Each structure stands twice: as structure tokens, then as C-alpha cells.
C-alpha positions in Angstrom: 50.3 82.9 130.8 47.5 82.3 133.4 44.0 81.2 132.4 41.0 80.7 134.6 39.0 77.6 134.0 36.8 74.9 135.7 38.8 71.7 136.4 37.4 68.4 137.7 38.4 68.2 141.4 39.5 64.6 141.0 42.1 65.7 138.4 43.9 68.0 140.8 46.8 66.4 142.7 47.6 67.8 146.1 51.1 66.4 146.8 51.7 68.3 150.1 49.5 67.4 153.1 48.2 70.4 155.0 46.0 70.3 158.1 43.0 72.6 157.5 41.2 74.7 160.0 37.8 72.9 160.1 35.9 76.0 161.3 37.2 77.9 158.2 36.3 75.0 155.9 32.7 75.0 157.4 32.4 78.8 156.9 33.6 78.5 153.3 31.1 75.6 152.7 28.3 77.9 153.8 29.5 80.8 151.7 30.2 78.6 148.6 26.8 76.9 148.9 25.1 80.4 149.1 27.0 82.5 146.5 29.5 80.1 144.8 33.3 80.1 144.9 34.4 83.8 144.6 38.2 83.3 144.4 39.7 80.6 142.1 42.5 78.4 143.5 45.9 78.4 141.9 47.1 75.2 140.1 50.2 74.4 138.1 49.7 72.5 134.9 52.8 70.3 134.2 52.6 67.9 131.3 48.8 67.9 131.3 48.6 67.1 135.0 47.2 69.6 137.6 48.9 70.3 140.9 47.5 72.4 143.7 49.6 73.9 146.5 47.3 76.7 147.7 43.6 77.2 148.3 43.5 74.2 150.6 40.4 75.4 152.5 38.5 76.2 149.4 39.5 72.9 147.8 38.3 70.9 150.8 35.1 73.0 151.1 34.2 72.4 147.4 35.1 68.7 147.7 32.9 68.2 150.8 30.0 70.0 149.1 30.2 67.3 146.4 31.2 69.7 143.6 32.7 67.9 140.6 34.7 70.9 139.4 36.5 73.9 140.9 37.4 77.3 139.4 41.2 77.5 139.0 43.8 79.9 137.9 46.0 77.7 135.8 49.7 78.4 135.2 51.6 76.1 132.9 55.0 75.2 134.2 57.9 72.8 133.4 58.8 70.0 135.7 61.6 72.0 137.3 59.1 74.5 138.8 57.0 71.6 140.1 60.2 70.1 141.7 60.9 73.4 143.5 57.4 73.3 145.0 58.0 69.8 146.2 61.4 70.5 147.7 
């Protein structure tokens, strides 16, 4: 089951490093500042912890704008699913 909710940005772990396109981040910052985040990022909830693997540009844009929360599509998953994402 997937639910959409606001999650504090500081509670989302991003275990895989990804180099973002800074022009795309800047454009998203302008858009988010003007109309808000339109598309939630996807996170896995594993044992009460949140892990983000996609939405890297949106995540960075919201972080740089100083937002404390971000809209997320949350999917609960067991540790085995998390381990597959990290493999």
C-alpha cells in the first residue's frame, strides 16, 4: 500500500550518491518556490526509517530552498527490498 504524506527532509536517508544536474535543480527551485512541489518523491519505509532512491533533483531543490518537509509517496517494505536497492 502506498500513501502520500509530508516527511521531514532530515528523516530521509539517501544511501546512494548521485551527481545532480545543477541547472535542473535551479529550474526546479524556481518552480517549487512559485507553485510548490507538484510531484511527490518516492521513499521506502523500512522499520520506521525512510530511504529515498529517486527524486534526487526534487529532493535537492527542496533542501536548498530550506523546506523542512517534502511530499513523499511512501511504500512500506521489508529489509530484503532495501537490500536489493543497495546491491
